[in-house]
C-alpha positions as CSV (number, residue, x, y, z in Angstrom):
1,M,8.6,-13.5,-2.7
2,K,9.5,-11.5,0.4
3,K,13.2,-12.3,0.0
4,L,13.1,-11.2,-3.6
5,F,11.4,-7.9,-2.5
6,L,14.1,-7.4,0.1
7,L,16.9,-8.0,-2.4
8,I,15.5,-5.4,-4.7
9,L,14.8,-2.9,-1.9
10,L,18.3,-3.0,-0.3
11,P,20.3,-1.6,-3.3
12,L,17.5,0.9,-4.0
13,S,17.7,2.2,-0.4
14,F,21.5,2.3,-0.5
15,N,21.4,4.4,-3.8
16,L,18.9,6.8,-2.2
17,Y,21.1,7.2,0.8
18,A,24.2,7.7,-1.3
19,E,22.4,10.4,-3.3
20,D,21.4,12.2,-0.1
21,T,24.9,11.9,1.4
22,F,27.3,12.3,-1.4
23,R,27.8,14.3,-4.6
24,H,30.3,13.7,-7.3
25,N,32.3,15.7,-9.8
26,F,33.7,14.4,-13.1
27,N,36.3,16.1,-15.3
28,L,37.7,15.0,-18.7
29,A,41.0,16.8,-18.4
30,S,42.7,19.7,-16.7
31,I,45.8,21.6,-17.8
32,G,48.1,23.7,-15.6
33,F,51.5,25.3,-15.0
34,G,53.5,25.3,-11.8
35,M,56.8,26.0,-10.0
36,D,58.8,24.1,-7.3
37,F,61.3,26.0,-5.2
38,S,64.1,24.7,-2.9
39,E,67.2,26.2,-1.4
40,T,69.4,25.0,-4.3
41,D,67.1,24.8,-7.4
42,Y,63.7,25.4,-8.9
43,N,61.5,23.5,-11.4
44,L,59.0,24.8,-13.9
45,E,56.3,22.4,-14.9
46,A,53.4,22.0,-17.3
47,F,50.9,19.2,-16.6
48,V,47.7,17.6,-17.9
49,E,45.5,15.3,-15.7
50,F,42.9,13.1,-17.3
51,L,39.6,11.6,-16.2
52,S,39.3,13.0,-12.7
53,L,36.5,11.7,-10.5
54,E,35.8,13.2,-7.1
55,I,33.2,12.1,-4.5
56,I,32.3,14.6,-1.8
57,H,30.5,14.0,1.5
58,K,27.8,16.6,1.7
59,N,27.7,17.0,5.5
60,T,31.4,17.5,6.0
61,N,32.5,18.8,2.6
62,I,35.4,16.3,2.6
63,G,36.2,15.1,-1.0
64,I,38.2,12.2,-2.3
65,G,39.4,12.2,-5.9
66,I,41.3,9.8,-8.2
67,S,42.7,10.0,-11.7
68,P,44.3,7.2,-13.7
69,L,46.8,9.4,-15.7
70,K,48.8,12.6,-15.2
71,Y,51.5,13.9,-17.6
72,W,54.2,16.3,-16.6
73,S,56.9,18.2,-18.5
74,F,59.6,19.5,-16.2
75,S,62.3,22.0,-16.7
76,S,64.8,22.0,-13.8
77,S,67.5,24.4,-12.9
78,N,70.2,24.2,-10.2
79,E,73.6,25.7,-9.4
80,E,75.3,23.4,-11.9
81,S,73.0,22.6,-14.8
82,E,69.6,22.8,-16.4
83,E,67.6,19.6,-17.3
84,S,64.3,18.8,-18.8
85,E,62.2,15.6,-18.5
86,Q,58.8,14.1,-19.0
87,R,56.9,12.0,-16.6
88,L,53.7,10.0,-16.3
89,S,51.9,8.8,-13.2
90,F,49.2,6.2,-13.2
91,L,47.8,6.5,-9.7
92,N,46.8,10.0,-8.7
93,F,44.9,10.3,-5.4
94,N,43.9,13.4,-3.5
95,I,41.8,14.3,-0.5
96,N,40.5,17.8,0.4
97,W,38.3,19.7,2.8
98,D,36.2,22.6,1.6
99,I,35.8,24.9,4.7
100,I,33.6,27.6,3.0
101,Y,31.6,25.6,0.4
102,N,29.0,27.7,-1.3
103,K,28.8,26.1,-4.8
104,K,30.9,28.8,-6.4
105,I,34.1,28.9,-4.4
106,F,36.3,26.2,-2.8
107,F,38.9,27.1,-0.2
108,G,40.6,24.7,2.1
109,P,43.4,22.2,2.7
110,F,44.3,19.4,0.4
111,C,46.9,16.7,0.0
112,S,47.7,14.5,-3.0
113,I,50.0,11.7,-4.0
114,N,51.2,10.7,-7.4
115,Y,52.5,7.1,-7.8
116,F,53.5,4.5,-10.4
117,L,55.8,6.9,-12.2
118,L,57.0,6.4,-15.7
119,D,60.1,8.7,-16.0
120,N,61.8,9.0,-19.4
121,E,60.4,5.5,-20.3
122,I,61.7,4.0,-17.1
123,M,59.1,2.7,-14.5
124,K,60.1,3.9,-11.1
125,W,58.0,1.9,-8.6
126,N,59.6,3.3,-5.5
127,E,59.2,7.0,-6.3
128,Y,56.3,9.3,-5.5
129,I,55.2,12.9,-5.4
130,F,53.5,14.1,-2.2
131,T,51.9,17.6,-2.1
132,A,49.9,19.2,0.8
133,G,48.7,22.8,1.2
134,L,45.9,25.2,0.4
135,R,43.7,25.2,-2.6
136,F,41.5,28.0,-3.9
137,S,39.0,27.3,-6.7
138,W,36.4,29.2,-8.7
139,L,33.6,26.7,-9.6
140,F,31.1,27.4,-12.3
141,N,28.6,25.8,-14.8
142,L,29.2,26.4,-18.5
143,F,26.0,24.7,-19.6
144,K,22.6,23.9,-18.1
145,D,22.6,20.6,-16.3
146,N,26.3,20.3,-16.9
147,L,27.8,16.9,-16.4
148,F,31.4,18.1,-16.2
149,Y,33.2,19.8,-13.3
150,N,34.3,23.3,-14.4
151,F,36.9,25.1,-12.4
152,I,40.0,27.4,-12.2
153,N,42.4,26.4,-9.4
154,C,45.3,27.9,-7.6
155,E,47.4,25.9,-5.1
156,V,50.1,26.8,-2.7
157,A,51.7,23.8,-1.0
158,Y,54.6,21.9,0.4
159,R,55.9,19.2,-2.0
160,N,58.1,16.2,-1.3
161,T,59.5,14.4,-4.3
162,N,61.5,11.3,-3.2
163,Q,62.5,13.0,0.1
164,V,63.4,16.3,-1.5
165,N,61.4,19.1,0.2
166,K,60.2,22.0,-1.9
167,L,57.6,24.9,-1.9
168,H,55.1,24.4,-4.7
169,F,52.7,26.7,-6.5
170,N,50.4,26.1,-9.5
171,V,47.4,27.3,-11.4
172,N,45.2,25.0,-13.5
173,I,41.9,25.0,-15.4
174,D,39.7,22.2,-16.8
175,I,40.2,21.9,-20.5
176,I,36.5,22.3,-21.5
177,S,36.4,25.7,-19.7
178,L,39.6,26.7,-21.4
179,L,38.3,25.8,-24.9
180,Y,35.0,27.6,-24.2
181,M,36.9,30.8,-23.1
182,I,39.0,30.6,-26.3
183,Y,35.8,30.2,-28.3
184,L,34.2,33.2,-26.5
185,G,37.3,35.3,-27.1
186,G,37.2,34.5,-30.9
187,E,33.5,35.3,-31.1
188,Y,34.0,38.6,-29.2
189,G,36.9,39.6,-31.6
190,H,34.8,38.6,-34.6
191,S,31.8,40.6,-33.5
192,N,34.0,43.7,-32.9
193,N,35.5,43.4,-36.4
194,R,32.0,43.2,-37.9
195,R,30.9,46.3,-35.8
196,N,34.0,48.2,-36.9
197,N,33.5,47.4,-40.6
198,K,30.0,48.9,-40.5
199,Y,31.5,52.4,-40.0
């Protein structure tokens, strides 16, 4: 009986410890736009990242995140030609450190790696995208007891794509917040039209 009690108590105590030590953020999808610069060319990109999960250590504000799918659409320009391509990555990992965490603003260093790349229907096992720099985020709740992680991000970073060095910049927003803002904009325009029609 004592052994059974200990077996029940152990996972419960671990869960309580985890709740006191870690917090987590979950996001269905985020959408963004970015640019890469090098001495000879530049890239414009649009991207969507799906099902992001992040676990943050409360005492240090260090977070580790993972996503199983990210989609890019690139438009590249160099001295000789312009090209466009689409790409998927199936392992997207990042680590970050929030140096001024106050539940509304994130600011701090981050690094990420995107691996298992499907490039124009060809799987490229030996290629990767590594990005490291500074991230600024505005964090907010859309609804009471919100399950989802709502944010607007801006990143300035160094990027290495298969040993090609570039300067990287992007802005992105989680898609639930984007849809909610579009809805609020529509409601605001509709109420203005009704107010104007009264006069």
